[in-house]
N, C-alpha and C positions, 0 to 999 in steps of 0.2 A: 171823667169817670167812665170806665168801660161797662159793658153789660155784665161782665163777670166780677165786677169790683167787690160787692158784698154778698151776692147771692150764693147760697150753698147748693141748692138743687136746681139745675138748669131746666129740668122737665117737670111740668105740673103733675103731681101725683106719683112721681118716681123717686123713692127714697134710696134707691140702690146706686144712684149716679150722682157724683158731686163735682162741683168745681174745686179742684184739689187745693189750690192755694188758700181757700177760705176755711179749710179745716186743719191747716197746719199751725203749730205753736212753736216748734223748734226752729231757732233762728239759723241753724246750719242745714235747713232743708229749704231750698229756694225753688219756688214754682211759678211758671209763667202764666199769663192770662189765658183763660179758656181751656186749659189743660184739664181733662176730665178723668175721673177713676170710677169703675163700675165694679160693685161687689155684690153678688147674689148670695153669699155665704155669711159674711160678717157685715157689721155696720161700716160703710165706706168712710165714715168720719173717723174711724180708728185706724186709718192708713199708717200713721206714724208707728203705732203699736204693733200691728200685724203684718206690715209689709217692708218696713225699713228695719233691718236686723243687725244686731252687733254694732250699733251706731253710737259708741260711747263717746262722752265728751273728751276723755283723756287724749284722744287722737286729733281732734280738731278737724277731722275730715267732713266733707260736705256732699249732699246730694243736690244737684242742680238739674232741674227739668225745664225745658223751654216752653214756648207758647204752643197752643193747639195740639198738644199730645193726647193720644187715646191710650189709656192703661186699662188692660183687661183685668178681670177677677183673678186675685191670687198672685199677681206678679210680685216678685220679691227683689229687693235691693240689699245685697249682702256685703256688709262692710268688713274692713280690715281686721277688726277684733275677732272675726271668725277664722282667721288664718292662724297657722302655727309657724314658729321659726324653722325654715328649712335648712339653715346653715348650722343648727345645733345638732349635736349627736343624738339628741332625743327630741321628739316632737311634743313631749310633755310640757305644758305651760307653767314651769316652776315660778316665773316672776309674778304670776297671778297670785300664788299662795306664798307671798313674801313673808308672811308671819310665821308660816310653818317652817320655812327654810332659812330664816334669818337673813333675808335679802332686803336690799334698799327699795322702798316703795317707789322711788323715782324711776327705777328701772322696769316698771310694770309692762311697758309697752315693748320690751325686749321679748316678751312672750310671743309676738306674732311678726310677720313681715308686713310693714306698712305699705300698702299699694296706692293709697291716695283717694282723691274724690271720685265719685261717679258723676259723669256729666252727660245729660241727654239733651240733644238738640231740640229744634222746633219741628212740629208736624210729624213726630215719631209715633208709630203704632207699636205698642208692646203687647204681645198676645197672651192668652190665658196661661197662668202659672209659669210664665218665663222668669228666669233668675238672671240678675245682672250682677256681676261680681265687682268688687272694689277695684278702683283704678281704671275702669273702662270708660271710653268716650264713644257715644253713639252719635253720628252725624245727622244732620237735618234730613227730614224725609225718609228715614230708614224704616224698615219693618222687621220686628223681631217675632219669630214664628212661635206657636204654642209650645210651651214646655222646653224652650230653647234654653241653654246655659251659656250666657255670653261671657267668656273670659278674655276676649281680645277687642280692641277697637273695631267699630263698624263704620265704614265710609258712608257719606251722605247717599241717600236714595238707593240703599242696597238692602236687598231681603236676605235675612239670614235665618238659619234653622238648624236644629239638631243639638247633640251633646258630645263634645262642645259645639257651639253654634259656628257654622261655616257659611260663606256666601253662597246663595242659590242663583241669584241673578241681580242685575240692576233694573230699577224700575223704568228707567228712561235712557236714551242715548247720552253719551257724554256731553254733547253740545247742549241738549236740553237741561241736564243736570247743572251745567255751568250757568246757564241763563237763569234757572230758578234760584241758584245761590246768590246771584247778583240781585235778583228781584226782591227776595226776602218778603214776600207778600204778607207774612205773618206780622210784620211791623207796620203794615199799612193801617190807616184809620178804619174805624168800623164802617163808616160810610163808603169808603173806597172798596172795602172787602165786599160789602153787600152789593155794590154796583157790578162787581166782577164774579159774583158767586156762580152764575150760570156757566161762565167761561172756565172757571176753576173746576167745577164739577164735571164739565164735559171734557176736560183736558185740552182745552183750546188755548194755548199760550198766545197765539197770534191774535186772539180776540180780547186780550187783557188791555185795559185802559189805565 
């Protein structure tokens, strides 16, 4: 059992920050250990309702977030059903109103372009009120800037920002990034992570054991 196994609030007296996986009920939202969400506007336990939007069962798409991610207040994950079909002569979602237009209910998903899952890697920091669009994959160690709108995949250990989000810089050299992706420290045991915390926090890869 990990430290985060059943605990909702990781900090004594702080009800604005939660271990996210312990407040999720939707089986199409998969959250890794220690990933935390902070919300000073709404109850962070209502993440599914307030932050995962247009996530309707009819699509079967999923939100997958790795371990040790930090998600700031107001970050949103915008799913496929927010889209409208671009190949149609009209963007009006006729299939949603199948009863009005005599359409087959089985064609309801024709109302939008299906982009697929949202996949967030491990140790990702998602800034205040950032928006992640459907179909996007964000690599391990990436940083998403405040109020960025992420419409395209983000490589590992890359900082992005803006609308639409664009790369600002890599956090480390290519060699260091490659080594970090091999190490996958987030999969280590709690004891090993504790033993190496000083080196991790100091950015001293050579001191890792």
